[in-house]
PDB file of N, H, CA, C and O in Angstrom:
ATOM      1  N   MET A   1       0.852  -1.181   0.000  1.00  0.00           N
ATOM      2  CA  MET A   1       0.000   0.000   0.000  1.00  0.00           C
ATOM      3  C   MET A   1       0.894   1.239   0.000  1.00  0.00           C
ATOM      4  O   MET A   1       1.658   1.448   0.942  1.00  0.00           O
ATOM      5  N   PRO A   2       0.807   2.053  -1.035  1.00  0.00           N
ATOM      6  CA  PRO A   2       1.641   3.252  -1.085  1.00  0.00           C
ATOM      7  C   PRO A   2       1.159   4.273  -0.060  1.00  0.00           C
ATOM      8  O   PRO A   2      -0.024   4.334   0.274  1.00  0.00           O
ATOM      9  N   GLY A   3       2.069   5.043   0.411  1.00  0.00           N
ATOM     10  H   GLY A   3       3.030   4.993   0.140  1.00  0.00           H
ATOM     11  CA  GLY A   3       1.728   6.073   1.388  1.00  0.00           C
ATOM     12  C   GLY A   3       2.914   6.386   2.254  1.00  0.00           C
ATOM     13  O   GLY A   3       4.016   5.882   2.039  1.00  0.00           O
ATOM     14  N   LEU A   4       2.678   7.211   3.220  1.00  0.00           N
ATOM     15  H   LEU A   4       1.783   7.621   3.394  1.00  0.00           H
ATOM     16  CA  LEU A   4       3.733   7.648   4.114  1.00  0.00           C
ATOM     17  C   LEU A   4       3.287   7.369   5.540  1.00  0.00           C
ATOM     18  O   LEU A   4       2.321   7.957   6.027  1.00  0.00           O
ATOM     19  N   SER A   5       3.999   6.468   6.204  1.00  0.00           N
ATOM     20  H   SER A   5       4.784   5.991   5.808  1.00  0.00           H
ATOM     21  CA  SER A   5       3.660   6.181   7.598  1.00  0.00           C
ATOM     22  C   SER A   5       4.229   7.281   8.485  1.00  0.00           C
ATOM     23  O   SER A   5       5.104   8.041   8.071  1.00  0.00           O
ATOM     24  N   LEU A   6       3.724   7.352   9.699  1.00  0.00           N
ATOM     25  H   LEU A   6       3.013   6.734  10.035  1.00  0.00           H
ATOM     26  CA  LEU A   6       4.228   8.358  10.625  1.00  0.00           C
ATOM     27  C   LEU A   6       5.691   8.093  10.963  1.00  0.00           C
ATOM     28  O   LEU A   6       6.460   9.030  11.177  1.00  0.00           O
ATOM     29  N   GLY A   7       6.074   6.825  11.012  1.00  0.00           N
ATOM     30  H   GLY A   7       5.448   6.064  10.839  1.00  0.00           H
ATOM     31  CA  GLY A   7       7.471   6.480  11.260  1.00  0.00           C
ATOM     32  C   GLY A   7       8.379   6.960  10.138  1.00  0.00           C
ATOM     33  O   GLY A   7       9.470   7.473  10.386  1.00  0.00           O
ATOM     34  N   GLU A   8       7.923   6.790   8.907  1.00  0.00           N
ATOM     35  H   GLU A   8       7.037   6.373   8.705  1.00  0.00           H
ATOM     36  CA  GLU A   8       8.698   7.263   7.759  1.00  0.00           C
ATOM     37  C   GLU A   8       8.796   8.787   7.756  1.00  0.00           C
ATOM     38  O   GLU A   8       9.844   9.352   7.444  1.00  0.00           O
ATOM     39  N   LEU A   9       7.702   9.436   8.104  1.00  0.00           N
ATOM     40  H   LEU A   9       6.850   8.977   8.357  1.00  0.00           H
ATOM     41  CA  LEU A   9       7.713  10.896   8.187  1.00  0.00           C
ATOM     42  C   LEU A   9       8.734  11.344   9.230  1.00  0.00           C
ATOM     43  O   LEU A   9       9.534  12.245   8.979  1.00  0.00           O
ATOM     44  N   PHE A  10       8.700  10.712  10.396  1.00  0.00           N
ATOM     45  H   PHE A  10       8.050   9.980  10.600  1.00  0.00           H
ATOM     46  CA  PHE A  10       9.650  11.056  11.452  1.00  0.00           C
ATOM     47  C   PHE A  10      11.087  10.803  11.002  1.00  0.00           C
ATOM     48  O   PHE A  10      11.968  11.631  11.236  1.00  0.00           O
ATOM     49  N   ASP A  11      11.325   9.655  10.353  1.00  0.00           N
ATOM     50  H   ASP A  11      10.610   8.983  10.163  1.00  0.00           H
ATOM     51  CA  ASP A  11      12.671   9.320   9.888  1.00  0.00           C
ATOM     52  C   ASP A  11      13.191  10.318   8.857  1.00  0.00           C
ATOM     53  O   ASP A  11      14.389  10.600   8.814  1.00  0.00           O
ATOM     54  N   ASN A  12      12.302  10.849   8.033  1.00  0.00           N
ATOM     55  H   ASN A  12      11.329  10.620   8.068  1.00  0.00           H
ATOM     56  CA  ASN A  12      12.709  11.800   6.998  1.00  0.00           C
ATOM     57  C   ASN A  12      12.887  13.221   7.543  1.00  0.00           C
ATOM     58  O   ASN A  12      13.772  13.951   7.098  1.00  0.00           O
ATOM     59  N   VAL A  13      12.061  13.603   8.486  1.00  0.00           N
ATOM     60  H   VAL A  13      11.342  13.010   8.847  1.00  0.00           H
ATOM     61  CA  VAL A  13      12.082  14.973   8.984  1.00  0.00           C
ATOM     62  C   VAL A  13      13.115  15.159  10.102  1.00  0.00           C
ATOM     63  O   VAL A  13      13.711  16.230  10.221  1.00  0.00           O
ATOM     64  N   SER A  14      13.326  14.136  10.908  1.00  0.00           N
ATOM     65  H   SER A  14      12.842  13.267  10.811  1.00  0.00           H
ATOM     66  CA  SER A  14      14.231  14.246  12.061  1.00  0.00           C
ATOM     67  C   SER A  14      15.627  14.751  11.710  1.00  0.00           C
ATOM     68  O   SER A  14      16.086  15.713  12.325  1.00  0.00           O
ATOM     69  N   PRO A  15      16.320  14.145  10.752  1.00  0.00           N
ATOM     70  CA  PRO A  15      17.671  14.629  10.455  1.00  0.00           C
ATOM     71  C   PRO A  15      17.702  16.085   9.985  1.00  0.00           C
ATOM     72  O   PRO A  15      18.621  16.834  10.319  1.00  0.00           O
ATOM     73  N   VAL A  16      16.702  16.473   9.218  1.00  0.00           N
ATOM     74  H   VAL A  16      15.956  15.865   8.948  1.00  0.00           H
ATOM     75  CA  VAL A  16      16.641  17.852   8.722  1.00  0.00           C
ATOM     76  C   VAL A  16      16.422  18.822   9.883  1.00  0.00           C
ATOM     77  O   VAL A  16      17.082  19.858   9.964  1.00  0.00           O
ATOM     78  N   MET A  17      15.501  18.487  10.773  1.00  0.00           N
ATOM     79  H   MET A  17      14.965  17.646  10.707  1.00  0.00           H
ATOM     80  CA  MET A  17      15.219  19.352  11.915  1.00  0.00           C
ATOM     81  C   MET A  17      16.404  19.421  12.878  1.00  0.00           C
ATOM     82  O   MET A  17      16.730  20.490  13.392  1.00  0.00           O
ATOM     83  N   GLU A  18      17.038  18.287  13.115  1.00  0.00           N
ATOM     84  H   GLU A  18      16.773  17.419  12.697  1.00  0.00           H
ATOM     85  CA  GLU A  18      18.185  18.274  14.027  1.00  0.00           C
ATOM     86  C   GLU A  18      19.338  19.122  13.481  1.00  0.00           C
ATOM     87  O   GLU A  18      19.959  19.882  14.224  1.00  0.00           O
ATOM     88  N   ALA A  19      19.619  18.989  12.194  1.00  0.00           N
ATOM     89  H   ALA A  19      19.115  18.372  11.591  1.00  0.00           H
ATOM     90  CA  ALA A  19      20.688  19.785  11.576  1.00  0.00           C
ATOM     91  C   ALA A  19      20.350  21.274  11.636  1.00  0.00           C
ATOM     92  O   ALA A  19      21.205  22.108  11.931  1.00  0.00           O
ATOM     93  N   SER A  20      19.103  21.585  11.356  1.00  0.00           N
ATOM     94  H   SER A  20      18.408  20.907  11.116  1.00  0.00           H
ATOM     95  CA  SER A  20      18.662  22.978  11.376  1.00  0.00           C
ATOM     96  C   SER A  20      18.762  23.558  12.789  1.00  0.00           C
ATOM     97  O   SER A  20      19.190  24.698  12.967  1.00  0.00           O
ATOM     98  N   GLU A  21      18.367  22.772  13.783  1.00  0.00           N
ATOM     99  H   GLU A  21      18.019  21.846  13.638  1.00  0.00           H
ATOM    100  CA  GLU A  21      18.438  23.246  15.163  1.00  0.00           C
ATOM    101  C   GLU A  21      19.881  23.463  15.608  1.00  0.00           C
ATOM    102  O   GLU A  21      20.175  24.416  16.329  1.00  0.00           O
ATOM    103  N   LEU A  22      20.771  22.588  15.182  1.00  0.00           N
ATOM    104  H   LEU A  22      20.533  21.814  14.596  1.00  0.00           H
ATOM    105  CA  LEU A  22      22.183  22.766  15.526  1.00  0.00           C
ATOM    106  C   LEU A  22      22.740  24.057  14.930  1.00  0.00           C
ATOM    107  O   LEU A  22      23.470  24.792  15.595  1.00  0.00           O
ATOM    108  N   GLU A  23      22.393  24.325  13.682  1.00  0.00           N
ATOM    109  H   GLU A  23      21.800  23.728  13.142  1.00  0.00           H
ATOM    110  CA  GLU A  23      22.842  25.567  13.039  1.00  0.00           C
ATOM    111  C   GLU A  23      22.266  26.786  13.761  1.00  0.00           C
ATOM    112  O   GLU A  23      22.963  27.780  13.969  1.00  0.00           O
ATOM    113  N   LEU A  24      20.989  26.700  14.142  1.00  0.00           N
ATOM    114  H   LEU A  24      20.424  25.893  13.973  1.00  0.00           H
ATOM    115  CA  LEU A  24      20.367  27.812  14.865  1.00  0.00           C
ATOM    116  C   LEU A  24      21.056  28.039  16.210  1.00  0.00           C
ATOM    117  O   LEU A  24      21.313  29.178  16.597  1.00  0.00           O
ATOM    118  N   ARG A  25      21.350  26.955  16.913  1.00  0.00           N
ATOM    119  H   ARG A  25      21.142  26.029  16.598  1.00  0.00           H
ATOM    120  CA  ARG A  25      22.027  27.090  18.213  1.00  0.00           C
ATOM    121  C   ARG A  25      23.423  27.685  18.059  1.00  0.00           C
ATOM    122  O   ARG A  25      23.836  28.534  18.849  1.00  0.00           O
ATOM    123  N   ASP A  26      24.146  27.233  17.033  1.00  0.00           N
ATOM    124  H   ASP A  26      23.810  26.543  16.391  1.00  0.00           H
ATOM    125  CA  ASP A  26      25.482  27.782  16.796  1.00  0.00           C
ATOM    126  C   ASP A  26      25.418  29.280  16.529  1.00  0.00           C
ATOM    127  O   ASP A  26      26.183  30.060  17.096  1.00  0.00           O
ATOM    128  N   ASN A  27      24.496  29.665  15.662  1.00  0.00           N
ATOM    129  H   ASN A  27      23.875  29.032  15.201  1.00  0.00           H
ATOM    130  CA  ASN A  27      24.354  31.091  15.337  1.00  0.00           C
ATOM    131  C   ASN A  27      23.870  31.898  16.538  1.00  0.00           C
ATOM    132  O   ASN A  27      24.308  33.029  16.750  1.00  0.00           O
ATOM    133  N   MET A  28      22.971  31.316  17.315  1.00  0.00           N
ATOM    134  H   MET A  28      22.615  30.398  17.142  1.00  0.00           H
ATOM    135  CA  MET A  28      22.468  32.019  18.494  1.00  0.00           C
ATOM    136  C   MET A  28      23.571  32.207  19.526  1.00  0.00           C
ATOM    137  O   MET A  28      23.609  33.232  20.206  1.00  0.00           O
ATOM    138  N   SER A  29      24.467  31.236  19.653  1.00  0.00           N
ATOM    139  H   SER A  29      24.436  30.403  19.101  1.00  0.00           H
ATOM    140  CA  SER A  29      25.569  31.388  20.609  1.00  0.00           C
ATOM    141  C   SER A  29      26.506  32.524  20.186  1.00  0.00           C
ATOM    142  O   SER A  29      27.050  33.236  21.031  1.00  0.00           O
ATOM    143  N   VAL A  30      26.688  32.685  18.871  1.00  0.00           N
ATOM    144  H   VAL A  30      26.247  32.106  18.186  1.00  0.00           H
ATOM    145  CA  VAL A  30      27.511  33.798  18.372  1.00  0.00           C
ATOM    146  C   VAL A  30      26.835  35.130  18.695  1.00  0.00           C
ATOM    147  O   VAL A  30      27.493  36.077  19.124  1.00  0.00           O
ATOM    148  N   ILE A  31      25.537  35.195  18.491  1.00  0.00           N
ATOM    149  H   ILE A  31      25.002  34.425  18.142  1.00  0.00           H
ATOM    150  CA  ILE A  31      24.787  36.426  18.763  1.00  0.00           C
ATOM    151  C   ILE A  31      24.768  36.706  20.264  1.00  0.00           C
ATOM    152  O   ILE A  31      24.894  37.859  20.677  1.00  0.00           O
ATOM    153  N   ALA A  32      24.611  35.663  21.086  1.00  0.00           N
ATOM    154  H   ALA A  32      24.509  34.726  20.750  1.00  0.00           H
ATOM    155  CA  ALA A  32      24.499  35.825  22.534  1.00  0.00           C
ATOM    156  C   ALA A  32      25.803  36.245  23.195  1.00  0.00           C
ATOM    157  O   ALA A  32      25.787  36.757  24.314  1.00  0.00           O
ATOM    158  N   LYS A  33      26.930  36.039  22.527  1.00  0.00           N
ATOM    159  H   LYS A  33      26.943  35.622  21.617  1.00  0.00           H
ATOM    160  CA  LYS A  33      28.220  36.426  23.108  1.00  0.00           C
ATOM    161  C   LYS A  33      28.309  37.923  23.343  1.00  0.00           C
ATOM    162  O   LYS A  33      29.077  38.379  24.191  1.00  0.00           O
ATOM    163  N   GLY A  34      27.535  38.679  22.605  1.00  0.00           N
ATOM    164  H   GLY A  34      26.911  38.309  21.917  1.00  0.00           H
ATOM    165  CA  GLY A  34      27.549  40.117  22.769  1.00  0.00           C
ATOM    166  C   GLY A  34      28.529  40.827  21.848  1.00  0.00           C
ATOM    167  O   GLY A  34      28.629  42.054  21.861  1.00  0.00           O
ATOM    168  N   ASP A  35      29.251  40.049  21.047  1.00  0.00           N
ATOM    169  H   ASP A  35      29.169  39.053  21.036  1.00  0.00           H
ATOM    170  CA  ASP A  35      30.148  40.674  20.078  1.00  0.00           C
ATOM    171  C   ASP A  35      29.322  41.356  18.999  1.00  0.00           C
ATOM    172  O   ASP A  35      28.114  41.141  18.890  1.00  0.00           O
ATOM    173  N   GLU A  36      29.981  42.168  18.219  1.00  0.00           N
ATOM    174  H   GLU A  36      30.961  42.343  18.307  1.00  0.00           H
ATOM    175  CA  GLU A  36      29.286  42.834  17.124  1.00  0.00           C
ATOM    176  C   GLU A  36      28.821  41.795  16.107  1.00  0.00           C
ATOM    177  O   GLU A  36      29.590  40.933  15.683  1.00  0.00           O
ATOM    178  N   VAL A  37      27.572  41.892  15.732  1.00  0.00           N
ATOM    179  H   VAL A  37      26.947  42.593  16.076  1.00  0.00           H
ATOM    180  CA  VAL A  37      26.980  40.958  14.781  1.00  0.00           C
ATOM    181  C   VAL A  37      26.649  41.728  13.511  1.00  0.00           C
ATOM    182  O   VAL A  37      26.035  42.794  13.557  1.00  0.00           O
ATOM    183  N   SER A  38      27.059  41.179  12.393  1.00  0.00           N
ATOM    184  H   SER A  38      27.558  40.313  12.356  1.00  0.00           H
ATOM    185  CA  SER A  38      26.820  41.863  11.122  1.00  0.00           C
ATOM    186  C   SER A  38      25.393  41.622  10.636  1.00  0.00           C
ATOM    187  O   SER A  38      24.703  40.712  11.096  1.00  0.00           O
ATOM    188  N   ASN A  39      24.976  42.453   9.704  1.00  0.00           N
ATOM    189  H   ASN A  39      25.536  43.193   9.330  1.00  0.00           H
ATOM    190  CA  ASN A  39      23.661  42.258   9.086  1.00  0.00           C
ATOM    191  C   ASN A  39      23.593  40.921   8.370  1.00  0.00           C
ATOM    192  O   ASN A  39      22.541  40.282   8.335  1.00  0.00           O
ATOM    193  N   THR A  40      24.710  40.498   7.800  1.00  0.00           N
ATOM    194  H   THR A  40      25.564  41.017   7.828  1.00  0.00           H
ATOM    195  CA  THR A  40      24.762  39.213   7.110  1.00  0.00           C
ATOM    196  C   THR A  40      24.500  38.071   8.082  1.00  0.00           C
ATOM    197  O   THR A  40      23.776  37.129   7.756  1.00  0.00           O
ATOM    198  N   ASP A  41      25.084  38.150   9.272  1.00  0.00           N
ATOM    199  H   ASP A  41      25.671  38.915   9.537  1.00  0.00           H
ATOM    200  CA  ASP A  41      24.855  37.122  10.288  1.00  0.00           C
ATOM    201  C   ASP A  41      23.378  37.072  10.687  1.00  0.00           C
ATOM    202  O   ASP A  41      22.796  35.996  10.820  1.00  0.00           O
ATOM    203  N   LEU A  42      22.790  38.240  10.872  1.00  0.00           N
ATOM    204  H   LEU A  42      23.263  39.114  10.764  1.00  0.00           H
ATOM    205  CA  LEU A  42      21.371  38.295  11.249  1.00  0.00           C
ATOM    206  C   LEU A  42      20.472  37.752  10.137  1.00  0.00           C
ATOM    207  O   LEU A  42      19.502  37.044  10.406  1.00  0.00           O
ATOM    208  N   LEU A  43      20.798  38.084   8.902  1.00  0.00           N
ATOM    209  H   LEU A  43      21.587  38.659   8.684  1.00  0.00           H
ATOM    210  CA  LEU A  43      20.017  37.566   7.778  1.00  0.00           C
ATOM    211  C   LEU A  43      20.154  36.049   7.665  1.00  0.00           C
ATOM    212  O   LEU A  43      19.180  35.361   7.358  1.00  0.00           O
ATOM    213  N   MET A  44      21.348  35.525   7.909  1.00  0.00           N
ATOM    214  H   MET A  44      22.139  36.084   8.158  1.00  0.00           H
ATOM    215  CA  MET A  44      21.558  34.082   7.859  1.00  0.00           C
ATOM    216  C   MET A  44      20.760  33.396   8.966  1.00  0.00           C
ATOM    217  O   MET A  44      20.157  32.344   8.752  1.00  0.00           O
ATOM    218  N   TYR A  45      20.766  34.006  10.154  1.00  0.00           N
ATOM    219  H   TYR A  45      21.256  34.860  10.329  1.00  0.00           H
ATOM    220  CA  TYR A  45      19.988  33.436  11.255  1.00  0.00           C
ATOM    221  C   TYR A  45      18.498  33.448  10.911  1.00  0.00           C
ATOM    222  O   TYR A  45      17.796  32.468  11.160  1.00  0.00           O
ATOM    223  N   GLN A  46      18.022  34.538  10.348  1.00  0.00           N
ATOM    224  H   GLN A  46      18.593  35.333  10.145  1.00  0.00           H
ATOM    225  CA  GLN A  46      16.616  34.644   9.968  1.00  0.00           C
ATOM    226  C   GLN A  46      16.269  33.607   8.899  1.00  0.00           C
ATOM    227  O   GLN A  46      15.198  33.002   8.947  1.00  0.00           O
ATOM    228  N   TYR A  47      17.159  33.404   7.948  1.00  0.00           N
ATOM    229  H   TYR A  47      18.029  33.897   7.910  1.00  0.00           H
ATOM    230  CA  TYR A  47      16.951  32.409   6.900  1.00  0.00           C
ATOM    231  C   TYR A  47      16.874  30.996   7.505  1.00  0.00           C
ATOM    232  O   TYR A  47      15.978  30.221   7.167  1.00  0.00           O
ATOM    233  N   GLN A  48      17.799  30.676   8.381  1.00  0.00           N
ATOM    234  H   GLN A  48      18.527  31.305   8.655  1.00  0.00           H
ATOM    235  CA  GLN A  48      17.810  29.351   9.003  1.00  0.00           C
ATOM    236  C   GLN A  48      16.576  29.144   9.873  1.00  0.00           C
ATOM    237  O   GLN A  48      16.023  28.045   9.916  1.00  0.00           O
ATOM    238  N   LEU A  49      16.147  30.184  10.557  1.00  0.00           N
ATOM    239  H   LEU A  49      16.596  31.077  10.522  1.00  0.00           H
ATOM    240  CA  LEU A  49      14.936  30.105  11.362  1.00  0.00           C
ATOM    241  C   LEU A  49      13.714  29.851  10.473  1.00  0.00           C
ATOM    242  O   LEU A  49      12.827  29.080  10.840  1.00  0.00           O
ATOM    243  N   GLY A  50      13.672  30.491   9.321  1.00  0.00           N
ATOM    244  H   GLY A  50      14.393  31.117   9.023  1.00  0.00           H
ATOM    245  CA  GLY A  50      12.577  30.269   8.370  1.00  0.00           C
ATOM    246  C   GLY A  50      12.551  28.853   7.841  1.00  0.00           C
ATOM    247  O   GLY A  50      11.479  28.262   7.714  1.00  0.00           O
ATOM    248  N   ILE A  51      13.731  28.285   7.525  1.00  0.00           N
ATOM    249  H   ILE A  51      14.602  28.765   7.628  1.00  0.00           H
ATOM    250  CA  ILE A  51      13.810  26.900   7.052  1.00  0.00           C
ATOM    251  C   ILE A  51      13.320  25.952   8.133  1.00  0.00           C
ATOM    252  O   ILE A  51      12.561  25.022   7.859  1.00  0.00           O
ATOM    253  N   ASN A  52      13.759  26.191   9.364  1.00  0.00           N
ATOM    254  H   ASN A  52      14.375  26.947   9.587  1.00  0.00           H
ATOM    255  CA  ASN A  52      13.349  25.346  10.482  1.00  0.00           C
ATOM    256  C   ASN A  52      11.838  25.416  10.678  1.00  0.00           C
ATOM    257  O   ASN A  52      11.179  24.390  10.844  1.00  0.00           O
ATOM    258  N   SER A  53      11.306  26.610  10.656  1.00  0.00           N
ATOM    259  H   SER A  53      11.842  27.443  10.521  1.00  0.00           H
ATOM    260  CA  SER A  53       9.872  26.808  10.842  1.00  0.00           C
ATOM    261  C   SER A  53       9.064  26.171   9.715  1.00  0.00           C
ATOM    262  O   SER A  53       8.034  25.544   9.965  1.00  0.00           O
ATOM    263  N   LEU A  54       9.523  26.329   8.490  1.00  0.00           N
ATOM    264  H   LEU A  54      10.359  26.838   8.288  1.00  0.00           H
ATOM    265  CA  LEU A  54       8.824  25.751   7.341  1.00  0.00           C
ATOM    266  C   LEU A  54       8.821  24.224   7.399  1.00  0.00           C
ATOM    267  O   LEU A  54       7.799  23.596   7.123  1.00  0.00           O
ATOM    268  N   THR A  55       9.938  23.635   7.749  1.00  0.00           N
ATOM    269  H   THR A  55      10.768  24.145   7.973  1.00  0.00           H
ATOM    270  CA  THR A  55      10.027  22.181   7.849  1.00  0.00           C
ATOM    271  C   THR A  55       9.069  21.653   8.920  1.00  0.00           C
ATOM    272  O   THR A  55       8.362  20.672   8.694  1.00  0.00           O
ATOM    273  N   ALA A  56       9.050  22.302  10.073  1.00  0.00           N
ATOM    274  H   ALA A  56       9.625  23.099  10.256  1.00  0.00           H
ATOM    275  CA  ALA A  56       8.143  21.886  11.146  1.00  0.00           C
ATOM    276  C   ALA A  56       6.686  22.057  10.730  1.00  0.00           C
ATOM    277  O   ALA A  56       5.843  21.218  11.046  1.00  0.00           O
ATOM    278  N   SER A  57       6.396  23.127  10.031  1.00  0.00           N
ATOM    279  H   SER A  57       7.081  23.809   9.774  1.00  0.00           H
ATOM    280  CA  SER A  57       5.032  23.390   9.578  1.00  0.00           C
ATOM    281  C   SER A  57       4.561  22.349   8.561  1.00  0.00           C
ATOM    282  O   SER A  57       3.418  21.895   8.614  1.00  0.00           O
ATOM    283  N   ILE A  58       5.439  21.977   7.642  1.00  0.00           N
ATOM    284  H   ILE A  58       6.368  22.345   7.598  1.00  0.00           H
ATOM    285  CA  ILE A  58       5.078  20.972   6.640  1.00  0.00           C
ATOM    286  C   ILE A  58       4.833  19.623   7.302  1.00  0.00           C
ATOM    287  O   ILE A  58       3.854  18.945   6.989  1.00  0.00           O
ATOM    288  N   ALA A  59       5.718  19.231   8.216  1.00  0.00           N
ATOM    289  H   ALA A  59       6.513  19.782   8.471  1.00  0.00           H
ATOM    290  CA  ALA A  59       5.549  17.955   8.921  1.00  0.00           C
ATOM    291  C   ALA A  59       4.246  17.952   9.716  1.00  0.00           C
ATOM    292  O   ALA A  59       3.532  16.950   9.739  1.00  0.00           O
ATOM    293  N   SER A  60       3.942  19.059  10.358  1.00  0.00           N
ATOM    294  H   SER A  60       4.522  19.873  10.339  1.00  0.00           H
ATOM    295  CA  SER A  60       2.709  19.174  11.128  1.00  0.00           C
ATOM    296  C   SER A  60       1.480  19.067  10.221  1.00  0.00           C
ATOM    297  O   SER A  60       0.499  18.410  10.571  1.00  0.00           O
ATOM    298  N   SER A  61       1.541  19.708   9.070  1.00  0.00           N
ATOM    299  H   SER A  61       2.338  20.242   8.786  1.00  0.00           H
ATOM    300  CA  SER A  61       0.421  19.671   8.122  1.00  0.00           C
ATOM    301  C   SER A  61       0.178  18.258   7.590  1.00  0.00           C
ATOM    302  O   SER A  61      -0.968  17.834   7.441  1.00  0.00           O
ATOM    303  N   VAL A  62       1.256  17.539   7.307  1.00  0.00           N
ATOM    304  H   VAL A  62       2.186  17.884   7.428  1.00  0.00           H
ATOM    305  CA  VAL A  62       1.118  16.166   6.813  1.00  0.00           C
ATOM    306  C   VAL A  62       0.460  15.290   7.881  1.00  0.00           C
ATOM    307  O   VAL A  62      -0.427  14.494   7.575  1.00  0.00           O
ATOM    308  N   CYS A  63       0.894  15.439   9.131  1.00  0.00           N
ATOM    309  H   CYS A  63       1.615  16.086   9.381  1.00  0.00           H
ATOM    310  CA  CYS A  63       0.290  14.654  10.222  1.00  0.00           C
ATOM    311  C   CYS A  63      -1.184  15.001  10.389  1.00  0.00           C
ATOM    312  O   CYS A  63      -2.012  14.109  10.574  1.00  0.00           O
ATOM    313  N   LYS A  64      -1.518  16.284  10.325  1.00  0.00           N
ATOM    314  H   LYS A  64      -0.846  17.008  10.174  1.00  0.00           H
ATOM    315  CA  LYS A  64      -2.915  16.701  10.476  1.00  0.00           C
ATOM    316  C   LYS A  64      -3.780  16.166   9.344  1.00  0.00           C
ATOM    317  O   LYS A  64      -4.889  15.690   9.588  1.00  0.00           O
ATOM    318  N   GLU A  65      -3.295  16.235   8.123  1.00  0.00           N
ATOM    319  H   GLU A  65      -2.394  16.621   7.925  1.00  0.00           H
ATOM    320  CA  GLU A  65      -4.060  15.718   6.991  1.00  0.00           C
ATOM    321  C   GLU A  65      -4.301  14.222   7.131  1.00  0.00           C
ATOM    322  O   GLU A  65      -5.391  13.731   6.838  1.00  0.00           O
ATOM    323  N   ARG A  66      -3.288  13.508   7.578  1.00  0.00           N
ATOM    324  H   ARG A  66      -2.403  13.907   7.817  1.00  0.00           H
ATOM    325  CA  ARG A  66      -3.428  12.062   7.780  1.00  0.00           C
ATOM    326  C   ARG A  66      -4.474  11.777   8.854  1.00  0.00           C
ATOM    327  O   ARG A  66      -5.321  10.900   8.683  1.00  0.00           O
ATOM    328  N   LEU A  67      -4.416  12.514   9.956  1.00  0.00           N
ATOM    329  H   LEU A  67      -3.728  13.226  10.096  1.00  0.00           H
ATOM    330  CA  LEU A  67      -5.382  12.342  11.031  1.00  0.00           C
ATOM    331  C   LEU A  67      -6.798  12.664  10.546  1.00  0.00           C
ATOM    332  O   LEU A  67      -7.737  11.922  10.835  1.00  0.00           O
ATOM    333  N   ASP A  68      -6.951  13.760   9.815  1.00  0.00           N
ATOM    334  H   ASP A  68      -6.188  14.362   9.581  1.00  0.00           H
ATOM    335  CA  ASP A  68      -8.268  14.135   9.298  1.00  0.00           C
ATOM    336  C   ASP A  68      -8.817  13.076   8.343  1.00  0.00           C
ATOM    337  O   ASP A  68     -10.012  12.780   8.365  1.00  0.00           O
ATOM    338  N   THR A  69      -7.960  12.514   7.516  1.00  0.00           N
ATOM    339  H   THR A  69      -6.990  12.755   7.497  1.00  0.00           H
ATOM    340  CA  THR A  69      -8.388  11.463   6.595  1.00  0.00           C
ATOM    341  C   THR A  69      -8.833  10.225   7.342  1.00  0.00           C
ATOM    342  O   THR A  69      -9.862   9.633   7.016  1.00  0.00           O
ATOM    343  N   LEU A  70      -8.061   9.829   8.346  1.00  0.00           N
ATOM    344  H   LEU A  70      -7.225  10.310   8.611  1.00  0.00           H
ATOM    345  CA  LEU A  70      -8.439   8.652   9.142  1.00  0.00           C
ATOM    346  C   LEU A  70      -9.743   8.887   9.892  1.00  0.00           C
ATOM    347  O   LEU A  70     -10.560   7.972   9.999  1.00  0.00           O
ATOM    348  N   LYS A  71      -9.955  10.090  10.413  1.00  0.00           N
ATOM    349  H   LYS A  71      -9.292  10.833  10.326  1.00  0.00           H
ATOM    350  CA  LYS A  71     -11.201  10.415  11.096  1.00  0.00           C
ATOM    351  C   LYS A  71     -12.386  10.295  10.133  1.00  0.00           C
ATOM    352  O   LYS A  71     -13.432   9.753  10.490  1.00  0.00           O
ATOM    353  N   ALA A  72     -12.213  10.800   8.925  1.00  0.00           N
ATOM    354  H   ALA A  72     -11.363  11.240   8.636  1.00  0.00           H
ATOM    355  CA  ALA A  72     -13.284  10.742   7.931  1.00  0.00           C
ATOM    356  C   ALA A  72     -13.625   9.309   7.569  1.00  0.00           C
ATOM    357  O   ALA A  72     -14.798   8.972   7.407  1.00  0.00           O
ATOM    358  N   VAL A  73     -12.622   8.470   7.443  1.00  0.00           N
ATOM    359  H   VAL A  73     -11.669   8.744   7.574  1.00  0.00           H
ATOM    360  CA  VAL A  73     -12.847   7.064   7.116  1.00  0.00           C
ATOM    361  C   VAL A  73     -13.589   6.374   8.248  1.00  0.00           C
ATOM    362  O   VAL A  73     -14.527   5.617   7.998  1.00  0.00           O
ATOM    363  N   VAL A  74     -13.190   6.619   9.475  1.00  0.00           N
ATOM    364  H   VAL A  74     -12.428   7.233   9.678  1.00  0.00           H
ATOM    365  CA  VAL A  74     -13.834   5.985  10.641  1.00  0.00           C
ATOM    366  C   VAL A  74     -15.279   6.457  10.755  1.00  0.00           C
ATOM    367  O   VAL A  74     -16.151   5.654  11.088  1.00  0.00           O
ATOM    368  N   GLN A  75     -15.559   7.707  10.496  1.00  0.00           N
ATOM    369  H   GLN A  75     -14.851   8.360  10.225  1.00  0.00           H
ATOM    370  CA  GLN A  75     -16.906   8.230  10.622  1.00  0.00           C
ATOM    371  C   GLN A  75     -17.867   7.636   9.593  1.00  0.00           C
ATOM    372  O   GLN A  75     -19.076   7.593   9.823  1.00  0.00           O
ATOM    373  N   LYS A  76     -17.331   7.178   8.459  1.00  0.00           N
ATOM    374  H   LYS A  76     -16.350   7.213   8.272  1.00  0.00           H
ATOM    375  CA  LYS A  76     -18.179   6.596   7.423  1.00  0.00           C
ATOM    376  C   LYS A  76     -18.633   5.185   7.768  1.00  0.00           C
ATOM    377  O   LYS A  76     -19.594   4.675   7.192  1.00  0.00           O
ATOM    378  N   PHE A  77     -17.940   4.562   8.706  1.00  0.00           N
ATOM    379  H   PHE A  77     -17.160   4.976   9.173  1.00  0.00           H
ATOM    380  CA  PHE A  77     -18.294   3.175   9.051  1.00  0.00           C
ATOM    381  C   PHE A  77     -18.974   3.110  10.365  1.00  0.00           C
ATOM    382  O   PHE A  77     -19.343   2.026  10.817  1.00  0.00           O
TER     383      PHE A  77
END
C-alpha cells in the first residue's frame, strides 16, 4: 500500500530538523556572546529560522491531513 507512515515521516524529517536546530544554536551562541553581529549574520539566522519553521510546519500539516483522513474514514463506518 503506497503512502507515508508516521514512522517514515519522522525518519525523513528528524535529520533535517536536528541539523537545522544545531545551526540555529550555533548562530544564536555567536549572537548571545555580545560581540558585534553583522547584518549578514542576522540575515543568515533569519533564513535558518525560516527553514526550520517551514520544515516543522510541513511535517505538522502532513500529520494533520493524515489524522483528518483517518477520522473521515472511521466516521463513514
